[in-house]
C-alpha positions in Angstrom: -9.8 29.7 80.9 -11.3 29.9 77.5 -11.5 33.7 75.9 -15.0 33.1 75.8 -15.5 32.3 79.5 -12.8 35.2 80.2 -15.1 37.1 78.3 -18.4 36.5 80.1 -16.9 36.3 83.4 -15.8 39.8 83.2 -18.6 40.9 82.1 -21.2 38.6 84.7 -18.7 40.8 87.7 -19.6 44.6 85.7 -23.3 43.8 86.1 -22.8 42.6 89.8 -21.3 45.4 91.0 -22.9 47.3 88.6 -26.7 46.2 90.2 -25.0 46.7 94.0 -24.3 49.8 93.9 -27.9 50.4 92.3 -28.4 49.3 96.1 -26.9 51.1 97.9 -27.7 54.4 95.9 -31.2 53.8 96.6 -32.2 53.0 93.6 -35.9 52.4 93.2 -35.4 48.4 93.2 -33.1 47.7 96.2 -34.1 44.3 96.5 -33.3 43.5 92.7 -31.9 39.9 91.6 -28.5 41.0 90.2 -27.8 39.8 86.7 -25.2 36.9 86.1 -23.2 36.4 83.5 -23.1 33.1 81.2 -22.7 29.8 82.7 -19.0 27.9 82.2 -19.8 26.2 78.7 -20.3 22.6 79.2 -18.6 19.6 77.4 -20.0 18.9 73.8 -19.7 15.2 71.7 -16.8 16.1 69.1 -17.7 16.8 66.3 -17.9 14.7 63.3 -15.3 15.9 60.7 -16.4 16.9 57.4 -15.5 14.8 54.6 -12.4 16.4 52.6 -11.0 16.6 56.5 -11.1 13.2 57.2 -9.2 11.8 54.0 -7.4 15.3 53.7 -3.4 14.0 53.9 -3.7 10.5 54.2 -3.0 7.5 51.9 -5.4 4.1 51.4 -4.1 1.0 50.5 -6.2 -1.0 48.6 -5.0 -5.2 49.2 -5.4 -7.2 46.5 -5.2 -11.4 47.6 -4.5 -12.3 43.7 -0.9 -12.7 42.7 0.3 -9.5 40.3 -0.4 -10.4 36.2 -4.2 -11.1 35.9 -7.3 -8.9 35.6 -5.8 -7.1 39.1 -2.9 -6.2 37.4 -5.3 -3.9 35.6 -8.7 -3.3 37.0 -7.1 -1.9 40.4 -4.7 0.4 39.4 -7.5 1.9 37.0 -9.1 2.8 40.4 -6.3 3.6 42.6 -5.6 6.4 39.8 -9.7 7.5 39.6 -11.0 7.0 42.9 -8.8 10.4 44.6 -10.9 12.6 42.2 -14.1 11.5 44.0 -13.1 10.8 48.1 -13.6 14.1 49.7 -9.9 15.0 50.6 -8.1 14.1 47.4 -6.4 11.5 49.5 -3.3 9.2 47.8 -4.8 5.8 46.7 -2.0 2.7 46.8 -2.4 -1.2 46.3 -0.3 -4.1 46.8 -0.3 -8.1 47.0 -0.9 -10.4 49.7 -1.8 -13.5 48.5 -3.1 -16.2 48.8 -6.8 -15.6 49.0 -6.7 -16.6 52.8 -4.2 -14.6 53.2 -5.2 -11.4 51.8 -8.3 -11.8 53.6 -7.4 -12.3 57.0 -5.1 -9.7 56.9 -7.5 -6.7 56.0 -9.7 -8.5 59.0 -7.4 -7.5 61.1 -6.3 -4.0 59.5 -6.5 -0.6 61.5 -10.5 0.0 60.6 -9.3 3.6 60.6 -10.5 4.1 56.6 -7.3 3.9 55.3 -6.9 -0.1 54.3 -9.4 -1.8 52.1 -9.6 -5.1 49.8 -10.3 -5.4 46.0 -12.1 -8.8 45.4 -13.4 -10.5 43.1 -15.4 -13.2 45.1 -16.3 -13.8 47.9 -14.5 -16.2 50.4 -17.0 -18.2 51.7 -16.0 -21.9 51.3 -12.4 -20.2 52.5 -13.4 -18.7 56.2 -13.9 -21.9 57.2 -10.6 -23.7 56.8 -8.3 -23.7 59.7 -6.2 -20.9 58.6 -9.3 -18.6 58.1 -9.8 -15.8 60.8 -12.1 -14.1 58.7 -16.0 -14.0 58.9 -16.8 -12.6 55.4 -20.6 -11.5 56.8 -18.6 -8.8 59.0 -16.9 -7.0 56.3 -17.4 -3.7 55.2 -18.8 -3.7 51.8 -18.3 -0.2 49.5 -19.7 -1.9 46.0 -19.9 -4.0 43.3 -18.7 -2.9 40.1 -19.0 -6.9 38.4 -21.3 -9.4 38.7 -19.3 -13.0 39.1 -20.4 -14.8 35.8 -17.5 -17.5 34.8 -15.9 -18.6 31.6 -14.2 -21.7 30.9 -12.1 -21.1 28.3 -9.7 -23.3 26.9 -7.0 -23.9 25.0 -7.5 -24.4 20.3 -6.2 -27.8 20.6 -9.2 -29.1 22.6 -11.6 -30.9 20.2 -15.4 -29.2 21.1 -16.8 -25.3 20.7 -19.8 -26.1 23.2 -18.7 -28.2 27.1 -22.0 -30.2 25.8 -19.9 -32.2 22.9 -17.1 -32.5 25.6 -18.3 -36.8 26.1 -18.7 -37.4 22.6 -15.3 -35.9 22.2 -13.5 -38.6 24.2 -10.8 -35.7 25.1 -9.8 -35.7 29.1 -10.4 -32.0 29.8 -7.5 -31.3 32.2 -8.7 -27.6 34.6 -6.7 -26.8 37.7 -8.5 -26.7 41.4 -7.5 -25.8 44.3 -5.0 -27.9 46.3 -7.1 -27.9 49.3 -11.2 -28.9 49.1 -12.7 -26.5 51.5 -11.7 -23.5 49.6 -13.1 -24.2 46.0 -15.1 -21.5 45.1 -18.5 -21.2 42.7 -16.7 -21.5 39.8 -15.4 -25.0 40.3 -18.7 -26.0 41.6 -20.0 -25.2 38.4 -17.3 -27.2 36.3 -18.0 -30.2 39.0 -22.0 -30.2 38.9 -21.6 -29.7 35.0 -19.6 -33.1 34.4 -21.9 -35.1 36.6 -24.9 -33.9 34.3 -23.6 -34.2 30.7 -20.7 -37.1 31.9 -17.7 -35.9 30.1 -13.9 -37.5 30.7 -13.0 -34.2 33.6 -9.8 -34.2 35.6 -9.1 -31.7 38.1 -5.8 -30.9 39.1 -5.0 -29.4 42.2 -3.0 -26.7 42.1 -1.0 -24.3 45.0 -1.3 -21.7 41.1 -5.6 -22.0 41.5 -5.7 -20.0 45.0 -3.5 -17.2 43.6 -4.7 -16.1 40.8 -5.1 -16.0 37.2 -1.5 -15.2 35.3 0.0 -18.3 36.7 -2.6 -20.5 35.4 -2.1 -18.2 31.6 1.2 -19.4 32.4 0.4 -23.4 32.7 -1.9 -23.2 29.9 0.8 -22.1 28.0 3.0 -24.5 28.9 0.5 -27.0 28.1 -0.1 -28.1 31.5 -3.6 -27.8 31.6 -6.3 -27.1 28.9 -7.7 -24.3 30.1 -8.9 -22.7 33.2 -12.5 -20.8 34.5 -12.3 -17.5 34.9 -14.7 -14.5 35.3 -13.3 -10.8 33.8 -9.9 -12.6 32.9 -11.9 -13.4 29.6 -12.6 -9.5 29.0 -9.8 -8.3 30.2 -7.8 -11.0 27.6 -6.8 -8.6 25.0 -5.1 -6.4 27.3 -3.1 -9.2 29.4 -2.1 -11.9 25.8 -3.2 -9.3 22.9 -4.8 -11.6 19.9 -5.2 -15.1 22.2 -8.9 -14.5 21.7 -9.0 -12.6 18.1 -6.5 -15.3 16.4 -7.8 -18.3 18.3 -5.3 -19.1 20.4 -7.9 -19.8 23.3 -11.6 -20.1 23.2 -14.8 -20.2 25.6 -17.0 -23.6 25.4 -18.9 -22.4 28.5 -20.5 -19.3 30.1 -22.0 -19.5 34.0 -24.4 -16.6 34.4 -27.5 -14.9 36.0 -30.2 -17.1 34.8 -31.1 -16.1 31.8 -27.8 -13.8 30.9 -26.7 -14.4 27.9 -22.2 -13.5 27.5 -21.7 -11.0 25.8 -18.9 -10.4 23.5 -15.2 -9.7 24.6 -13.5 -6.9 22.2 -11.5 -8.3 20.2 -14.0 -11.3 19.3 -17.1 -12.6 19.0 -16.8 -14.7 20.5 -19.2 -16.7 22.9 -20.6 -19.6 25.2 -24.3 -20.9 25.8 -25.3 -19.6 29.7 -25.4 -23.7 31.8 -26.8 -21.7 34.1 -29.8 -21.6 32.8 -29.2 -25.5 31.9 -28.4 -26.7 35.5 -31.3 -25.2 37.0 -33.8 -26.8 34.8 -32.4 -29.5 34.5 -30.1 -31.1 37.4 -30.9 -33.7 39.7 -31.8 -31.9 43.0 -28.8 -33.1 45.1 -26.2 -30.8 42.2 -29.4 -27.7 41.9 -28.7 -27.3 45.8 -24.8 -27.8 45.4 -25.1 -25.1 43.1 -27.4 -22.4 44.3 -25.4 -22.8 47.0 -22.1 -22.2 46.2 -22.6 -20.9 42.3 -25.7 -18.5 42.0 -24.3 -16.3 45.3 -21.6 -15.4 43.5 -22.7 -15.3 39.9 -24.8 -12.3 41.4 -22.1 -11.0 43.7 -19.5 -10.6 41.5 -16.1 -8.4 42.0 -16.3 -5.9 44.7 -14.5 -3.7 47.6 -14.7 -3.8 50.9 -13.2 -2.6 54.4 -12.3 -4.4 57.3 -14.5 -5.5 60.2 -16.2 -2.3 62.8 -14.0 -0.2 59.8 -14.6 3.9 61.7 -18.6 5.0 59.9 -17.8 8.1 58.8 -15.2 6.2 56.5 -17.5 3.7 55.1 -19.9 6.3 54.5 -17.2 8.6 52.3 -16.2 5.3 50.8 -19.9 4.2 49.9 -20.7 8.0 48.6 -17.5 8.2 46.4 -17.5 4.6 44.6 -21.2 5.2 44.2 -20.2 8.6 42.7 -17.7 7.2 40.6 -19.9 4.1 39.2 -22.7 7.5 38.0 -19.5 9.0 36.5 -19.9 8.6 32.4 -16.1 9.2 32.1 -15.0 6.7 35.2 -17.4 4.0 33.8 -16.2 4.1 30.0 -12.9 3.8 30.8 -13.7 0.8 33.6 -15.6 -0.4 30.8 -13.1 -0.1 28.6 -10.5 -2.8 30.8 -14.0 -4.9 32.1 -14.4 -5.6 28.5 -18.1 -6.1 28.8 -20.5 -3.9 30.7 -20.1 -2.8 34.6 -23.4 -2.5 37.2 -23.8 -0.2 40.3 -24.0 -2.6 43.3 -24.4 0.5 46.6 -22.2 -1.2 49.3 -25.3 -1.1 51.2 -27.1 -3.6 48.9 -25.0 -5.6 48.9 -24.2 -5.5 52.2 -27.5 -7.1 52.8 -26.7 -9.4 50.0 -23.9 -10.9 51.2 -24.6 -11.1 54.8 -28.3 -13.2 53.8 -26.0 -15.6 51.3 -23.7 -15.8 54.2 -26.6 -17.0 56.7 -27.5 -19.6 53.6 -24.4 -21.2 52.8 -24.2 -22.0 56.7 -27.7 -23.7 56.4 -26.5 -27.4 55.8 -23.0 -27.2 55.6 -21.6 -30.2 56.9 -23.8 -32.4 54.4 -22.7 -30.4 51.6 -19.0 -30.2 52.7 -18.8 -33.9 52.4 -20.8 -34.2 48.5 -18.6 -31.6 47.3 -15.0 -33.7 49.2 -16.3 -36.7 47.4 -16.7 -35.1 43.8 -12.8 -33.2 44.5 -12.2 -37.0 45.0 -13.8 -38.5 41.8 -12.4 -35.7 39.7 -9.3 -35.3 40.8 -8.6 -38.7 41.7 -7.4 -38.9 45.2 
């Protein structure tokens, strides 16, 4: 018996006894109805915890599906250090790497949806979800924030004899670039270079390497060894001043192509004025119908979506709301954004989790249309440029 009931129950008994005594003594209203005590309280739903209570004393783990040494090694620690200041309850935030991309996505898809595990992503793993190893559906994740668009830069070694991809054919140089060993795993950046090679007719050799699915770090080492001429990367061009100081300043590597949003102008990084032409505009204007369909289905969604954070499917809605608000608050904080932009080397964006959720669900639905015919086309082009 709880204390409230014991108190009110006693009051009820006293009132009843008093009424009976009045009746026995011939009071003016011998038939008066006794006044009962308060009814026992009924069970109520568990109250939603206050935001500060939800995360107080907890640790949030950020899964990174890329190997250490790339841009994630610069960006995620910044978020992990700063985000507790914006999350009520001031939880601890740590990070760990689970590679390759499919393994990382599989892990977070099966993770406890209690709000203590989230994932950093540099691109949506739409093609990968259709592989035999995949145990996830990108449309079912809970998206928290998008903070960059997904533009890509083709950066090559200084000894590549052209400065613009449109000069590649005339140079006679065979451009050697890495690609995933499984054609089902290739992403928008891979499709962008393939479509460009088809349009401009230059000599492209795609080399299937396992490092292509683990992130940027190993590809930088392969460039240093001379195994490949370059790589297609997103924010890595802008984080190169931190990862390899001086490389872009002295021309060790140079940008020769850029695939961004329609009309977007490539921004220079913090140590070099070098930029490249936006080939999205050229492709959208001049590509034949079959290549244009590939570009719109596989490249444009990645360009729009960019780097983001997500949570497992069916994560506690309270946690999703708290984290979405916290990331939004961070991206509206001038000091936080100044530090983030310094690491990115280019301006960040504030793409809310709710907007990102809808965009990715739409992209996933669009990707599923005509997928079989599109995958056959991709496989044919993959085999053509890998020589398989």
